[in-house]
N, C-alpha and C positions, 0 to 999 in steps of 0.2 A: 504494500500500500504506500503510495507516494505521499510525502509530506511537503507542505508549502509554508516555508518560514516567512513571516510577514513583518516581524518587529521584535523589539526588545523591551522588557519591563523597565519602566522608569522608577516607579515607586507606588505607595498606597494611594488610594483615591479619597474622596470625601466621606465615604461610609466604610464600615468594616468589611463589606462584601465587594468593594470596588478597588481596582488598581489601574494605573495608567501605563500606556505603551507608546513608545516612539517608533513610528513606521514610515518608510519612504512612500510606499504604495504608488509607484509610477504607472502601474496598469489599472489603477482605480478599481480594485477588486474588494477592498476592505470597506464595505458599505455600512451605514448606520443600520443596526439590527442584525448584522452578520454574526455567525457563530465562530468562535476561535477556541483554542485549548492550549494548556500547558501541561507538562508532565510533572508529577509529584509522587512522592512515596507516602502512601497512606495505609496505616495498619499493616505494614510490612509488605505491601504490594505496590508496584509501579502502576499508576493510574493516569488516565487522561482527564484533566479537570476542565470541564466545558464552561465557557462564558459567552456573554452576548455583548457586542459593542453598543453602548448606550449613548456615546457622544463622540464627536470627531471635530478636532480643531486644528487648523493649520498653524504651524509654529515657525515656518520659514518660507517666505514668499518674496515676490519682487519688491525691492525698495519703493517707497512712494514716489521718489524722484523719477523713477523710470516711466511713470504714468503721467507726467506733466503735460505731454502733448498727446491728445487722443488720436491724432492722425498718424502717430508713429507707434507701431506695436512695441510693447516693452521687451519682447524677445529679441528684437533687432538691436535695441540699446544694450541689452545684456550680452549679446554676442560680441558687440564691439569691445565690451569691457571684460570679456572672458567669463561672464556669469551665465551658467546654464540652469535656469530655474527648474526645468523638468528633472534634471538629475539631482539638484540640491534641495528640492522641496521636501519638507518633513511635516508629519501630522502627529498630533498627540491624541491618542484614543483612550477613552474611558471604557473599561470592561467590567461588567457586572458578573460576578461569579455565580454559576448555577450549581456546579459540583460534578461528581461522577455518578453515573446511572447505576443503581442497584437493581438487578433483575429480581432479587428476592423481595424487596420492598416495592418494586414497581415505581420508583421515584428517584429524584436526584438527591444526593447527600452532599451538603456543603462541608468541605474539610475544615473550614474556619481558619485556615492558614493561607495567606496570600503568597504568591510567588516572590522569590527574592529578586532584588534589583539586578538587572542584567540577564535574567532568564529569557530564553527564546520563547516566542509565541507563534503558534501555527494556526492557519485557517483550517477549520474542520472539514474533512472530506465528505462527499455526498453519502457514502456508505455508512459512515458513523452517524450522521444526522438521521438518515432513514431508519437506523436501528434504534435510536434513543428518543426521538421526538414524539413518536406515536405510541400510544398504549397498545394498539392493535395493528397487526399487519394487514395490508390491503387484501381483501377477498376472504378473510377468515371470519368465522362467526362472531358477530358483535362489532364488526368494523364498518365505518362509513367514510370512504375515501372521497373527500370533498375538494381536494386541490393539492397544490405543491408549494414548496417554500418559495417566497417571492424573491429572495436575494440570490437564488440560483436559476438556471435555465428552466423553462417550463417542463415539468415532469421529472426533473432530475432528482428531486427529493420529495416523493409523494408523502402526504400526511393523511392519516386516517383517524377519525374521531372514534373514541370508545363509546358505542351506543349504550352500553350499560351505565356509563358515567352520567350521561344526560337524561336517561330514562329513570334513574334513581334519585337524581338531585336536581332535575329540571334544567331548562335551556332558555336563553334569551338571545334573540337576533335583533340588534339595534343598528339603525342606519338612517341617514337622511333620504328623502325622496330621490329616486333615480340612482341610488348607489348599488342596487342589486340585491336587496334583502330578500325579495320574493324569489328571485332567481336562485339564490343560495338555499332558501327553504326548499325549492323544487329539487335541487341536487341532493339535499339531505333526505328528502322523502323518497327519491329514487333509490338511494342506498338502503333505506330502511325496508323497502319492498323487494330488494334483491333476494334470490333464493337462500343466501346464507343468513338472512335476518327474518324475513316473513313477518313483519310487525303488524300489530293491530293499531290502526291510526285513525283518528278523527280530526278533521280540519274544519274550523269555523272560518268561513270565507265570506267576508262582507262585500267583496268586489267582483266575485266570479272569475278569479285569476287561476284557479287550480283545476279547471275541467280538462285541460290538456293532459293531465296525468292519466287519463283513460288510455293514452297511447301505450302505456306500459303493458296492457293486456295482450298486445299483439307484437311486442318487441322481443326478439330472441335473447337479448341481454338479461331479461327478467324470468326466463323460463328454465326449468330444470326438472327432468323427469315428468311427473304428473303435476308439477307445480307451475302455476302462473298467477300473478297477483290479480285481485279483483278490485275494481274501482267503482264505487257507487256514488252517484251525485244526486243529492236531494235539493231540488230547486224550491223557491218559496211556496209554490202552489202545492208541493208535496209534503211540506213540513207541518206536523201536527203536534201540539202539546195539549194533553188532556187536562181539563180544568181542575180535576181533583188532585193533580200532581203539583199544583201551585201551592206554595207555602203562604202563610200570612204575610211574610215580608215581600213576596212576589206581588201579591194583591195590592199591598200598600204602594209598592213602587209603580204599578200600573195605574194607580188612581192617585195622582199627585194632588197636593193642596187640599187634602181633606181637613175638615174641622176636627177639633178634639172630640166632639160628640160623635162624628162619623167614624173616627178611629176606634172609639170605644164600641160602637155598635158593630163595626166590621169584625172586631175581635170576637165579640159574643157570637155573631152569626157563624164565623169560621169554626169556632169550637163546637157550636151546636150541630153544624153540618157533619163534622167528623164523628160526633157521638151518635147522631141519628142515622147516618148513611154509611155504615162501616165498610160496605163493599164499593164505595165510591159514589159520587154525586154529580149531577149535571148542573148547568148554569141555573136552570129554573129551580132546582132544589136548593141551590145556594141562595138565590133570591128569596125563596120561601123562608129560608132560615133567617134572612134579614128581617122579614116581616114578623116571623114568630118571636124573635128576640127584641122587637122594637118596644121601647118604653111606652106604657099605657095600653099595650095590646091586651084586650080582655078576651081574646079568643073569638072575636066577632068575625064579620065578613072581611075578606082580604082588602077590599076597598076602604073599609072604615079605618083600619090602621093606617092605610096609605094617606088618607085625607087628614086624619087627626095628627099625624107626625110628619111635618115637612122634611125633617132630616132623613127619614126613611125613604121618602120619595126621591130626594136628591141623590142619596147613596145608590139606590136602585138604578136611577137614570145613568149615573156614571159607570156602574158596573155593566149595564147593557151596552153602553157606548164603547167601553174598552174591550169587553170580552165578547159580547154578542155580535158586534160588527167586525170582528177580526177573522181573517182567513186562517190564522195560526191556531188559536185556541178552540178546542173542540170538546164536545160532551163525551164522545166515545172513542175517537181515534187518537193514537199516540205513536210516536216513533219508538218501537221496541228496541231494547238494548241488543237483542240478537240480530236485528237488522243492521245496527250501526257498527258493531264490533265483532271481529273474528281475525285470528292470525292470518296474515296474507291478504288482508282487506284494508283498503284506504277509502274512507268515507268522507265525502265533502258536503258540508252543510252550507249551501249558498244563501246568504242573507241580504243580497242586493235588493233594493226597493222595499225593505222591511224597516219599520219605524225603529229608531235608536233604542227606545225603552224596551220594545218587544225583542230586539236583538239581545239585549242584556239579559232579559228574563229567559229567553230560549237557551242562551249559553249557561246561565246559572242552573236552570232545570236539568239540562243534559249532564253537566258536570256533577251536580249533586246526586243525580240518580246513579251514574256509573260509579262514583265514589262509594255510595252506600252499598251498591251491589258488590263491589270488591271487598268491602268490610264484611258484609254478610257471608260472602263466599269463603273468605279466609277464616272466619270464626265458625264455619260450618253451620250457619243459620239458613243458608240457601243451598239446596241440593240440586242435582241435575234435573232439568225440567221446570224449575222455578224461574219465573221471569227475571228475578234478580240474581240468577246464577251466572257469574262471569268468571270462569276458571283460568284466566290468563291476564297478564299485565296489559295495560293500554297506555297509549300516548296521545295526548290531545294538544293540537297546535292552534293557537288563536292569532289570527291576523288583526292588526290595529288594536293591540292589546291595551293601549291606553284608554280605549273606550269601555273596556270591561273591568279595569282596575284603575280608574282615574285618580290622580293626586288631588287631595283637598276637595274631594267630592264624594257623595254618597251614592254608590251604585249597588244594586242588589247582587250583582255578580262578584263584587270585590270580596265579600266575606267568604263566599264559596271558594274562590281562588286562594285566599290566604289559608284556609283550612287545608286544602289539598297540598299547597306548597309546603306547609309545615309538617303535615302528617301523611301525605299521600305515598311517600316512599315506602312506608311500612306495609302498604296494601297494594302496591303495584299500579298506582295511578300517577302518571308523570305529565307535566305541562311544558309546552313550548310557547313562548311569547315572542311576537314580532311587533316592533313598534318603530315608527319614524320620529317619535317625540318622547324620548325617555324622561324629559323634564315634566311631561304631563302624566307619567306613569307613577303609580304609587311606589314610594321608595322601599317599603317593606316587601312588596311583591318582587321588585327587581332584585333586591339583595338576596332573595331566597333561591335565585337561579344560579346554580353553581357551575354551569358551563355558559360562557358568553362568546358570541360571535359579533364583533363590533366592526362596522364598516364606516365610511366617511361620515363624520359629524362636524358641522360647521357652527352650529348654534352654541354660544358659550354656556347658556343655561343647561342645555342637554349634555355638554361636555362635563360640567360640574356634577350633574346628577350621576353620570357614569363613574366619575372619580370617587364620589361619595359612596356609591352602592356596590361597586365592583372592586373587590380587594385584590384579586389575583393578577390584575393587569399592571405591569410596571409603569411608573410615571413616564419613562422614556418612550414607551410604546403609545401611551395616551397622547403624547405630543404629535404623533403621526396622524391622528384622526382627521384633521382638516385637509391633509395633503394626499390622502389615499385616493386612488383612482377607482372607477367603477369596476367591481369584481374583485377588489382586494379587501381582505378581512383579517382582523386580529382575532385569534381564537385563544381562549384561556380557560382555566378551570379544571373541572374533574375529568374531562374527556381527552386531555392532552397532558403530556408530562411536564411541559413548560409553555408559557405563552409563545405563540408563533405568529408570524405575519405571512399570509398565504395569498396566492392567486387561485380563485375558484375555478374548478374544471368546467368544461362545457357540459351542458345538459344533454341527456339522451332524448328526452321528450321535448316538445316545443314549449317555449316559455309563453305563458298566457297573460303576462302582465305588462306587455309592451305599451308605451304611451302612444296616443293618437298623433299621427302626422297631419296636423291641421293644414299647413300650406298645400300639401299634396292633395288632400281631400277637397280643399277649396277649388284648386285648379281642375281636378277631375270633374267636380260638379259643374263648374263653369263650362268646361269643354263639352260635357254631355248635354247641358242645357242649350248651348249654342248649336250643337249638331241637331238637336231635336227641333229647334226653331228653324234652322235651315231646311230640314226635311218638311216641316209644315209649309214653309214658303214655297218650296218646290212643288208641293201637291196642289196649290191653288190653281184655279182655271186661268190659262194664259189669256183668254179673251176678255177677262174682267177689266173694266175701265179703271184707270189709275185713280179716279176720284170716288171709287166705291170701296167699302171695307169688305171683310170676309163674308158678311151676310148679304152683300149687294146693296147696302144702304148708301145713299149719296153722302159723301163727306163734305163737299163744297160745290157750289153752282158753277 
């Protein structure tokens, strides 16, 4: 294995885990974020101690006087004086120590001893990095090959995430609009549906971006033996939430701005309905419960209680408006868990054209039901054949996650998410969050995602939220966020051995989240309209007088 000597240790850095290196780097190969190593004897063994370049500063450049005249290149002046800046230029590199990789622990161990001054520093070769950066090897069970190391040639150092890492401790994909977050999510979902994973996945898709995943069903890359993934898409017209699966919190969220008396009456009616209709209830039975529990109701005619108590009438009107007029909430139909979840199945819940509050209630209801089903299954309370029997882990991906767990706002889905994020790993329910505005995402929710994929972020508020909530990303990598290009991502946390900067691989399926090309569509419409107008003009009778319109009416005398 060849070694590439790049520089010499100058001395310790500003922190106990940093040291500085003087390097000439005439070939410009020692980039910010590049991996280097030095040799050290640790516990009686010679080991390669890996580090990452976290800063780069030139220490020997052209003198300022060489640049006094912009019309004369400083290299020409230097040549006249015998000064070769290309040969004499030096850089001071700051290296953050990662340590040596322990296969037994599956992690890096920092030796806590910096290299001595004058020690040689080498650039890490591709083989070493491919061996130690990923927890899983590409193509093995539990791997998700999403791209390759950005500082090397494309594909030279492939990096695979550990699926077990983010399905046990949750995932966050954070990026500004147009940075490629949905594209990255598509790559990750492709990997999860490969024959070596066969995941059970649910996607909450508010924009209809993931229907192209259906292509996986007919692509040979996803087939093996009798296996091929199944992709089910539920459009808004097919989504049903049975009314008796709504909690009191759901009902209150769907009925905003209730008076205190309405809140009190709704609580009484909800409890009454659950006591009276143990096998479930319809909207009319819930409305009946409102009337039955109305104050002053003497058991008379339905209309008497309605007329005597204006609060009851107002509450019933609001419930009919929110639930009775909805295409989502239904007396008898429901999306069964057996329809939504199965190993080797990717289910897409499309919520485009659905009201924001209804979206949040749908997400809350589905997440709450599958979480409870997993709890009941693990505790042997739900046996085979029971609607709540889900005998396998599930992964739920939420696009526009800041709408389901907003910061400084009360959404009914927030509490469900917090419960699953804090306790779901024990029962095999994992969450993936995708957001373009981490500043609007609840900080507690973001901080519980132990694997982070962070793409270009330019908003200072969003950058600060990431710095506050994501502990595993080094400050040097966070400085890269505004300068990342589309398709470049910082991955850190439980699914990789150390934070890495990657280029995302190309998708196998078509990306469904492309932006509309407005100028091209304007021009196409204009050309089509002009062609149609020319065709109409050509079809008019040639004998028609010039002073008649299309109907033969005289335009002028």
